[in-house]
C-alpha positions as CSV (number, residue, x, y, z in Angstrom):
1,M,0.0,0.1,-0.2
2,A,1.6,3.5,-0.9
3,K,2.2,6.0,2.0
4,S,3.1,9.1,-0.8
5,V,1.5,10.5,-3.4
6,Y,2.8,12.6,-6.0
7,V,0.5,14.9,-7.8
8,H,1.7,16.8,-11.1
9,I,0.3,20.2,-12.0
10,P,1.4,20.2,-15.8
11,F,1.2,24.2,-16.3
12,C,4.1,26.5,-16.6
13,K,3.6,30.1,-18.1
14,S,6.8,30.2,-19.8
15,K,8.9,26.9,-20.6
16,C,12.8,26.8,-19.9
17,L,15.6,26.1,-22.1
18,Y,16.4,23.4,-20.4
19,C,13.0,21.5,-19.2
20,G,12.3,18.3,-20.2
21,F,9.0,17.9,-17.8
22,F,5.8,17.8,-19.7
23,S,4.4,21.2,-19.1
24,K,1.8,23.6,-21.0
25,P,0.9,27.3,-20.6
26,P,-2.3,27.6,-18.4
27,A,-4.0,30.1,-20.7
28,Q,-4.6,27.3,-23.1
29,F,-6.9,25.2,-21.0
30,D,-9.7,24.9,-18.4
31,T,-7.4,24.3,-15.8
32,Q,-10.2,23.9,-13.4
33,K,-11.2,21.1,-15.5
34,L,-7.7,19.3,-15.2
35,L,-7.5,19.6,-11.4
36,N,-11.0,18.1,-11.2
37,A,-10.0,15.1,-12.9
38,E,-7.1,14.9,-10.7
39,I,-9.0,14.7,-7.6
40,E,-11.4,11.9,-9.3
41,E,-8.1,10.0,-10.0
42,L,-6.9,10.3,-6.4
43,K,-10.3,9.0,-5.3
44,N,-9.8,5.7,-7.6
45,S,-6.0,5.6,-6.2
46,S,-5.1,3.1,-3.4
47,F,-3.1,4.3,-0.4
48,A,-2.6,4.2,3.1
49,K,-4.4,6.9,4.6
50,P,-3.3,9.4,5.9
51,V,-0.3,9.1,3.9
52,K,3.1,10.0,5.1
53,T,4.0,12.6,2.5
54,L,2.7,14.5,-0.4
55,Y,4.6,16.1,-3.0
56,I,2.6,18.9,-5.5
57,G,5.2,19.7,-8.1
58,G,5.2,20.8,-11.9
59,G,5.2,22.7,-13.9
60,S,4.8,25.3,-11.8
61,P,1.8,24.7,-9.4
62,A,1.4,28.1,-8.6
63,S,0.9,29.4,-12.0
64,V,-2.9,28.0,-11.5
65,G,-3.6,30.9,-8.9
66,S,-4.0,31.0,-5.3
67,V,-7.8,30.4,-5.4
68,A,-7.5,27.9,-7.6
69,L,-4.2,25.8,-6.1
70,C,-5.6,26.0,-2.6
71,G,-8.8,25.3,-3.0
72,F,-7.7,22.2,-4.8
73,L,-5.3,21.2,-1.8
74,S,-7.8,21.5,0.9
75,E,-9.6,18.9,-1.9
76,I,-6.7,16.6,-2.0
77,T,-5.8,16.5,2.1
78,K,-9.5,15.5,2.6
79,L,-8.9,12.4,0.8
80,T,-5.1,11.4,1.4
81,G,-5.3,12.8,5.3
82,Q,-3.1,15.3,6.7
83,P,0.7,14.1,5.6
84,E,3.8,14.6,7.7
85,E,5.8,16.0,5.1
86,F,3.7,18.3,2.5
87,T,5.5,19.7,-0.2
88,V,4.8,22.7,-2.4
89,E,7.0,23.7,-5.5
90,I,6.7,27.1,-5.9
91,N,8.1,29.5,-9.2
92,P,9.3,33.1,-7.4
93,A,7.6,34.8,-10.3
94,D,4.3,33.2,-9.6
95,V,4.0,34.1,-5.8
96,N,3.6,36.7,-3.5
97,E,3.2,37.0,0.2
98,L,-0.3,36.2,0.5
99,F,-0.2,33.1,-2.0
100,L,3.0,32.0,0.6
101,R,0.1,32.5,3.5
102,K,-2.4,30.9,2.0
103,L,-0.6,27.7,1.5
104,F,0.9,27.9,5.1
105,E,-2.1,28.0,6.5
106,I,-4.2,24.9,4.9
107,S,-0.5,23.2,6.7
108,V,2.0,23.1,3.7
109,N,5.1,22.4,5.5
110,R,7.8,22.1,3.0
111,I,8.5,24.7,0.4
112,S,10.6,24.1,-2.8
113,I,12.1,26.7,-4.6
114,G,13.0,26.1,-8.2
115,V,15.7,29.0,-7.8
116,Q,18.5,26.8,-10.2
117,S,21.1,30.2,-10.0
118,F,21.4,33.4,-7.8
119,N,23.7,34.6,-10.6
120,E,21.1,37.1,-13.2
121,D,22.8,36.1,-16.5
122,E,22.4,32.8,-15.7
123,L,18.7,33.2,-14.8
124,V,18.5,35.2,-18.2
125,F,20.3,32.2,-20.2
126,L,18.2,29.5,-18.6
127,G,14.9,31.3,-19.3
128,R,13.6,31.7,-15.6
129,R,11.2,34.8,-14.9
130,Y,12.9,36.3,-12.1
131,T,15.7,38.0,-10.7
132,P,18.2,36.9,-7.9
133,A,16.9,39.4,-5.3
134,Q,13.3,38.1,-6.2
135,V,14.2,34.9,-5.1
136,E,15.5,36.1,-1.9
137,Q,12.8,38.0,-1.3
138,T,10.5,34.9,-1.6
139,I,12.9,32.5,0.6
140,K,12.6,35.6,3.8
141,T,9.1,35.4,3.0
142,C,8.5,32.2,3.7
143,K,10.3,32.2,6.7
144,K,8.4,35.3,8.2
145,I,5.3,33.1,7.7
146,G,6.4,30.7,9.3
147,F,8.2,27.9,7.1
148,Q,10.7,26.0,8.7
149,N,11.8,23.4,5.7
150,I,12.5,25.2,2.5
151,S,14.6,23.9,-0.2
152,I,15.9,25.2,-3.2
153,D,17.1,23.8,-6.6
154,L,20.1,25.0,-8.2
155,I,21.9,24.2,-11.2
156,F,25.6,24.1,-12.1
157,A,27.9,23.9,-15.3
158,V,25.8,27.0,-17.0
159,P,27.5,28.0,-19.9
160,G,29.5,30.8,-19.4
161,S,30.1,29.8,-15.9
162,N,33.1,29.0,-13.7
163,L,34.2,27.5,-10.5
164,N,34.5,30.9,-8.8
165,T,30.4,31.7,-10.1
166,W,29.4,28.6,-8.6
167,H,31.3,29.4,-5.4
168,Q,29.6,32.8,-4.8
169,D,26.3,30.7,-5.8
170,L,26.2,28.0,-3.3
171,L,27.5,30.8,-0.5
172,R,24.5,33.1,-1.6
173,A,22.5,30.0,-1.1
174,V,24.0,29.2,2.5
175,R,23.8,32.5,3.8
176,N,20.2,32.5,2.7
177,D,19.4,29.7,5.4
178,V,17.5,27.0,4.4
179,Q,17.5,24.0,5.1
180,H,17.6,21.4,2.0
181,I,19.5,22.2,-1.3
182,S,19.5,20.3,-4.7
183,A,22.3,20.6,-7.0
184,Y,22.2,19.1,-10.5
185,S,24.9,19.9,-13.4
186,L,23.0,20.9,-16.4
187,T,21.6,18.3,-18.5
188,Y,20.6,18.6,-22.4
189,E,17.5,16.9,-22.4
190,T,16.1,15.6,-26.0
191,N,14.0,18.1,-27.8
192,T,14.7,21.0,-25.8
193,P,15.8,24.3,-26.7
194,L,18.7,23.9,-25.1
195,E,19.6,20.8,-27.0
196,K,19.0,22.0,-30.4
197,I,20.9,25.1,-29.5
198,K,23.7,22.9,-28.3
199,S,23.6,20.6,-31.3
200,L,23.6,24.0,-33.4
201,G,27.1,24.7,-31.9
202,K,25.9,28.2,-30.4
203,I,27.0,27.7,-27.0
204,K,30.1,26.5,-25.7
205,I,29.2,23.9,-22.6
206,V,31.2,23.2,-19.8
207,N,33.7,20.5,-19.8
208,E,33.6,17.3,-18.1
209,E,36.5,18.1,-15.7
210,L,35.1,21.7,-14.5
211,D,31.7,19.9,-14.2
212,R,33.5,17.3,-11.9
213,L,35.1,20.2,-9.9
214,M,32.2,22.2,-9.7
215,Y,30.6,19.4,-8.1
216,E,33.3,18.8,-5.7
217,R,33.5,22.3,-4.6
218,A,29.5,21.8,-4.0
219,I,30.2,18.8,-1.8
220,W,32.8,20.5,0.4
221,L,31.3,24.2,0.6
222,L,27.8,22.7,1.8
223,G,30.0,20.1,3.9
224,Q,31.6,23.4,5.8
225,E,28.2,25.1,6.2
226,G,26.5,22.0,8.1
227,F,24.5,20.5,5.4
228,Q,24.6,16.6,4.8
229,Q,24.7,15.1,1.7
230,Y,22.5,12.2,1.6
231,E,22.1,11.3,-2.0
232,I,24.4,11.8,-5.0
233,S,22.9,15.6,-6.0
234,N,20.9,16.1,-2.4
235,F,22.2,18.2,0.8
236,A,20.0,18.5,3.8
237,K,20.6,20.5,7.3
238,P,20.3,17.5,10.0
239,G,16.4,16.0,10.0
240,F,15.3,17.9,6.9
241,E,15.8,15.4,4.0
242,C,13.3,14.8,1.4
243,R,11.4,12.1,2.9
244,H,9.2,12.0,-0.5
245,N,12.2,11.7,-2.7
246,L,13.3,8.8,-0.3
247,T,10.5,6.9,-1.0
248,Y,11.8,6.8,-4.8
249,W,15.1,6.3,-3.6
250,Q,14.3,3.4,-1.2
251,N,12.2,1.8,-4.2
252,D,9.1,2.0,-2.3
253,F,5.3,2.3,-3.6
254,Y,4.1,5.5,-4.2
255,I,0.9,6.9,-6.5
256,G,1.5,9.4,-9.2
257,I,-1.3,11.3,-10.0
258,G,-1.9,13.9,-13.2
259,P,-1.0,14.0,-16.7
260,A,2.4,12.2,-17.4
261,A,2.6,11.5,-13.5
262,C,4.5,8.0,-12.6
263,G,3.3,5.4,-9.8
264,Y,4.5,2.4,-8.4
265,I,2.3,0.2,-6.6
266,E,2.4,-3.2,-5.9
267,G,4.9,-4.0,-8.6
268,L,3.3,-2.5,-11.6
269,R,4.6,0.8,-12.7
270,T,2.7,3.6,-14.8
271,E,3.3,6.1,-16.6
272,N,-0.3,8.5,-17.0
273,I,-1.1,10.1,-20.6
274,N,0.6,13.2,-21.2
275,D,-2.1,14.7,-23.2
276,I,-4.2,17.5,-20.9
277,E,-7.3,17.3,-22.8
278,K,-6.9,13.0,-23.2
279,Y,-6.3,13.0,-19.4
280,I,-9.3,14.5,-18.6
281,E,-11.5,12.8,-20.8
282,Q,-10.6,9.3,-20.3
283,E,-11.4,7.6,-17.2
284,D,-8.3,5.2,-17.1
285,K,-5.5,7.7,-16.9
286,A,-2.7,5.6,-17.3
287,G,-1.0,5.5,-20.6
288,E,1.6,2.8,-20.0
289,K,1.7,0.3,-16.9
290,T,4.6,-2.5,-16.9
291,E,4.6,-5.1,-14.5
292,I,8.1,-5.7,-12.7
293,M,9.7,-8.9,-12.2
294,P,11.3,-9.9,-9.0
295,V,14.5,-9.8,-10.6
296,E,14.1,-6.8,-12.1
297,K,12.6,-5.1,-8.8
298,A,15.8,-6.1,-7.2
299,C,17.8,-4.6,-10.0
300,Q,15.9,-1.1,-9.5
301,T,16.2,-1.5,-5.7
302,A,20.3,-1.8,-6.3
303,V,20.6,1.1,-8.4
304,L,17.7,3.5,-6.5
305,G,19.7,2.6,-3.4
306,L,23.3,3.5,-4.2
307,R,22.2,7.3,-5.1
308,L,21.7,7.7,-1.1
309,I,24.9,8.3,0.6
310,R,24.4,5.6,3.0
311,G,24.1,3.0,0.4
312,I,22.3,-0.1,1.0
313,D,21.6,-2.3,3.8
314,I,22.6,-6.1,2.9
315,T,20.1,-7.5,5.3
316,E,17.0,-5.3,4.4
317,Y,17.7,-5.9,0.6
318,K,17.1,-9.3,0.7
319,Q,13.6,-8.8,2.9
320,K,13.0,-6.5,0.3
321,T,14.0,-8.5,-3.0
322,G,14.3,-11.9,-1.8
323,F,17.9,-11.7,-3.5
324,D,21.0,-12.0,-2.0
325,I,22.8,-9.0,-3.7
326,F,26.5,-10.6,-3.3
327,E,24.8,-13.5,-5.6
328,L,23.0,-11.4,-8.0
329,F,26.0,-8.6,-8.9
330,K,28.9,-10.7,-7.6
331,N,31.0,-9.4,-10.5
332,S,29.8,-6.0,-10.7
333,I,30.5,-6.0,-6.4
334,D,34.4,-7.1,-6.8
335,K,34.9,-5.0,-9.8
336,N,34.0,-1.7,-7.8
337,L,35.5,-2.4,-4.7
338,K,38.8,-3.0,-6.0
339,L,38.6,0.0,-8.0
340,N,37.6,1.9,-5.0
341,L,34.2,3.1,-6.1
342,L,32.2,0.7,-3.9
343,Q,33.0,0.1,-0.1
344,L,31.4,-2.3,2.3
345,N,31.3,-1.1,5.9
346,E,28.7,-2.8,8.5
347,N,26.7,-4.5,6.2
348,R,26.3,-1.7,3.8
349,L,27.4,-1.1,0.6
350,S,27.9,2.0,-0.8
351,L,29.5,4.5,-3.4
352,T,33.0,5.8,-2.1
353,Q,33.5,9.6,-2.5
354,Q,35.9,8.7,-5.3
355,A,32.6,7.0,-6.8
356,L,30.3,10.2,-6.5
357,P,31.4,12.5,-9.6
358,M,31.2,9.1,-11.9
359,A,28.0,7.8,-10.1
360,D,26.0,7.0,-13.3
361,S,28.6,4.5,-15.0
362,V,28.9,2.5,-11.6
363,L,24.9,2.5,-11.1
364,S,24.5,1.3,-14.6
365,D,26.5,-1.9,-13.8
366,F,23.4,-2.9,-11.2
367,A,21.0,-2.3,-14.1
368,E,21.1,-5.9,-15.3
369,P,22.3,-8.8,-13.1
370,D,25.7,-10.2,-13.9
């Protein structure tokens, strides 16, 4: 039974250069019809009430307006019960103090702000619709209202950036006294405007060496400032790890609501229709359903679990999957232990510090059994 619910609100007033997520301009749709359809989908879903985590993402959920969003969230929590962790993603361009206050009043207790950068030139390049000053004002307002769990996203390796600009970005993030920071290298997703610009040779991308140095700088600086790295790209003050995302990395069940939302429940992975009008019209919202075989579950659990800095508890892994990880991945584990990319401490298998910048290549060894 799922204890976590993700709700995708697929609206955004403008598309950023790098964005590969499914989102559309709200002015082109009847947003209330979509929100009503999402409530109906949730009514027909199976989850343990009250849910432990509820995450409202996008797009930009706030782009539908405060009255529509807060009314929708009130209806959602009538169905889910009051979650222990209730996150709403916000774009600084879409909210003001009154909007944020309304979110606080309906018991949202975690705010995730899509900052991406505190550098004005980088924000313009990425297509963000706000200034660094607006970001800082949004954070300040959240704290003034009473939010005590504020997360921000940052992107590094933006064309034109260097180690110094990234260092300054991190310092500014820390000075804003947030509880959680996600730091991602800029990716060039297929069919995004950014990928097209890159393919035409119109931008100079950051090289792999500088990308790695930026990532290592984030690990070092955030560690110095009291943030604990608990996942490859995520850092939190003690006790402020994102519990919803831990559901994904622990390969536990969760419900996905809304167009293009993914879910995982009772061994079945689902991906909803990525078409707003079809989603509203069709009773069965799932575009794809994939049954996960036991050995697939074991592989997925290994890949996701190794993203966590604490890694995989060997005993728990066998209880969860039915497989001995050393039998399933003997060669991969031996190879990476010898290369000092994996370590085994007190019944836990985890990535080494050396492995973090090249984690994807290590994790790919666990995508299939040896």
